[in-house]
N, C-alpha and C positions, 0 to 999 in steps of 0.2 A: 756690454750688458751681461750681468751675471746669469749663468745658466741655472734654470729651475731644477731643483732636485726632484728625482722621480721616486724618492723614498717616501713612504707614508701615503701613497695614492690608493684609493679604493674605488669601488664601482661608481660612486657618485661623481668621481672626477673624470670619467670616461664619457666622451660625447657619443651618443647613440644616434645614428641617422634614422629619421622617422620612416616608417614603412610607407610604401606607395599605395597600399591598399590591403584590405583584409580578404578580398575575394581571390580564390585561387584562379590562375589563368587557365583557360581551356581553349582547345582548338575547335570545339564543337560550335557550329553556327546555330542560331535560333531556328526552330522549325517553322515558325509562323503558320501553324496549322489552321489559324483562323483567317488567313489571307484570302482575298477575293480574286477570282480570275478576271482578266481583262485582255484587251488587244491594243497594241500601240498603233496609233493612226498617224502620228506625225512627231517629229523631233525638232526642237528649236532651242539651241544654246543651253543644253543641259536640262531642259524641261521636256517631259514626255506627255503628250496628249493621248489619253487612253479612253477606250470605250469600256465601261464597266456596267453590265446589266442595263444597258440603254442610256447610261448617264455619261456625260463628258467629264472626265476627271484629269486634272493636271498632277503630275507626279515627278519626283526626283528619284535618282538611283540610290539605293541603300549602300552604305559603306561596305557591307559584307560582300557585295558583288565585286568589289575590287575594280579591276580594269576591264571587266567583261563588257563587251559592247551590247547595247540595246538598240534595235533598229525597227523601222516601220514593218509591221506584220508580225512582230514577235508576240507570242502569247505569254503573258506575265502574271505574276501573283502580286497583289498590292495590299498594303495595310495603311492605316491612318485615316484621314478624313476623306471619305469616298462619297460625300454628299453631292459633289459637283458644283458647289457654290463658287463664285468668282474668287473669293479669298481663301479657298480650301487648298490643301496640299497633301498629297499621299506619297507613299514610298513604294518603289518597286523592289521587292525583296527576293524575287526568284524569276528566272527566265526559263520557261519550259523547253524541253528538247525540240529542236527545229526539224521539220520534215524536209524542207529544201532551203537552200541559201543561194541567192544571186550575188555574185562577186564581180569586182573589177579591180584593176590596179590604176594608179594615178596616170601612168603612161607606160610605154613599152620598155622603159629602162628601170622601172620600179617593180621588183618582184613581190612587194607586200600586198597581200590580198585585203581588200576593203569590202566588207559586207554592205550591200545596198538595201536588200529587202529579204525578209525571211517568210517562209511558209506560204509562198505563192505556188501555183501549179500551172500557170500559163504566162508566156512572155509575148505580149502583143507589140510587134515592131511596127511603128507608124512611119510610113514612107510617103512623102509627097511625090506625085507623078510629074509635077512641074511646080516651079516657083516656091521653093528651090528645086533644082534638078535632083533626081535620085542619086544616092551614093552607095553603089552596090558593095564596096569594100566595108563600109560601116555596117551595112545590113548583115554581111557575112560575119562580122565580129560579134554582133548581137546573137546570131545563131550559134556561134561557138559557145558563148556564155550560157545560152539556153540549154544546149546539149550537156554542158558540164554540170549545170545546176539540176538537171533532171526535169526541166520545165518543157511543156509542149509549146512549140513556137507557132505564132500566128502572124501573118502579114496583113497589115491594115493599110490599104493603098488609098490615100486621100487625094482630093482635087482631080477626080476622074472626069470632071467636066472640062479640064484643061488638056488632058492627054489620055491616050488609050492605055489601059492597064494590061492588055494582053502580052506585050513583050516582056514586061517585068514578071508577070505571072509565069510565063514559059521558062524563064531563067531559073526558077525555083521548083518547077515541077519534079525534077529528079529527086529532090529532097523530100518530096511528099509534104511540103509545108502548105497548109491551107491558106488561102488569101481571100480577103473581103475588100471590095472597092466601095468607096463612098464619094459622094459629090455634094457640092453646095446646095442646100435645100432639099436633098434627096432623103430617102428612107434609110433608117439605121437598123431596120428589123434583122437583116442578116448578121450584122455585127452584134446586136443584142443577143441573138440566139447563141453566138459563139462565146459570149461572156457570161451568160446566165449560170448562176450557181457555181461559179468558179472564182478563184482569186487570181486576177490578171494584172500583171505589171505592164504599164504603158511606157515604152522607151522610144526615143527618136531624136533626130537632129533638130536643132532649134528652127522654128518656123514651119514645121511640117503639119501643124494643125492639131497637136495633142490637146491643148487647152480648149480649143473649139469643140473637139469631140467630147471631152469630159463635161463641158457645160451642157452639151446636148444630151448626154447620157444621164447626168445628174444635174437637173436644172437649177437646184439651189446651191451648187458648188461655187459659182462666181469666180472661176479661175480667170486670171488676167490673160488677155490675148494681145500678141504683138504682131507687128508687120515685118515683112521681109525687106531688107535693104536692097534697093534697086541696083546699086552699084556692085556690092559684094555678093549678092544672092544669099546672104546669111540672115537668119532670123535673130530676133532679140530674145534673151532669156527672160521668160515671163513667169516661170515656176522656179522658186528658189529652194524648195525642199520637197521631199517626197511626201505624199498625202494619200492615205487610204480612204476611200469613199464607198459607202454601201450603195449598190444599185437598187433602184426601186423594184425591179422584178426578181431580185435575188442575186447574190454574188457580190464581189468587191472589185473595184478597179483601184490600182495604186498609180497615181500620176507622179512621174519623176521629172527632175529638171532636164531641159533640153541640153544636149551636149554635142560637141564637135569631134570628140575622140573617145575611145573606149579601150583602155589598156588591158592587154591580155598576157602581160609578162608572167603572171602567176600560173599560167596553164602550160603543161607540157604536152608534147605531141600525142602520147599514148592516151591521155584523158580525152582528147578530141576524137581519136579514132574509135574509142569505145562507144561513141554516140552513133557509129555506123556499124551495127551488128553484122550486116551482110558482108562487110569488108574486114572487120576486126579479126575474123578467123583466118583469112588469107594473110593478114599482116603479121601473124605469128611466125611465118616463114621468112620475114625480112631480116636483114642483118641487124646487129645491135645498133641502137640509136639512129635507125633509119628515119630520114625526113619525109619519106614517101613522095619525094619529088624527083629523085635521081634515077639513073639507069638500072641500079641494082635492086630496086624496089620489087618485092615479090607480088605486089598487087597487080602489076601489069600481066603477069602470068595467070593470076587468079581470075582476072576479068576475061582474058583471052580464052580461057578454058570454060567459060560460060557460067562461072559461079556468081557473078554479079553483073549488074548493068554498067556498061562503060560510063554512062552519064553520071552515075553515082560516084565513081572514082574521080571524074573531072570535078564534081562538086566538092568532094572531100579535099582535093588538092587546092581548089580555089579558097575554101574556108581556111585551110592551113596557111596558105599564102597571105591571107588577110591579117595574120598575126604579125607580119613584117611591118615595122613602123615606117619603112621607106617605100612601101608599095603605094602606087598611085590609085586614086579613086577611078 
């Protein structure tokens, strides 16, 4: 094929690639100053149910948020259709700074933190006294997560009509963890008083009675209730996603799915010790990377010289041991 001569070409013969756009690119994000404040009450497959000025609004996450996670309890800013109609859809354009974050990892081999709930101030650990039997190691793991998140822990001991709550209460007395016992058909006044005007996350093993409690505290919540398997002693998962519910007398409860494990691989020892201020000062004399379980731990001397209650050290070591995935319940 004969080659085309390049002589005699002018600008009309040059192919010019069309511009992709006339607007200059900018790294500035829209301010959305007209966005309305709301609270995320549940998350379901990329849809976020939010409460906006008393209206239930369904929203999606705006592209400008990127991969930033949005979780139950988040205070957010929304734009779009905020009418609350069934066919309406809004956009979450901003997640406000969080005051607290409750985290867990998938298991003890996975160091990746997963945010469960934001902006709570109390962790209510629901424990059945029988049917199923209490799992102290799992309770301790919940306490570790509460201390790390800066949440006040609360033990809610259910099924007190089946077993005496006193022994389990005594096991946590050195940690100064308040406890409330409930029984079938009994009054919930003591529990309501602990939850009033607070944002409380309810966590617990499957079958301990969380959904029953939620239905009693918020009668129109209609949370599904499951039975405990008579052979395995395990409950069936009846709550599939976290849900925030307003309490009639003030405050919020956030019901979470029942779980059988609670990974703490994302936590290091120092973060746990800081939750024990009466022991943290003594731990400063420990050798580097001290596990606080061995013979060289300075906390033994700290306690022996009267700086802290020995039961507190025992409790700290039990809580630290709870992070061991091979520890038995």
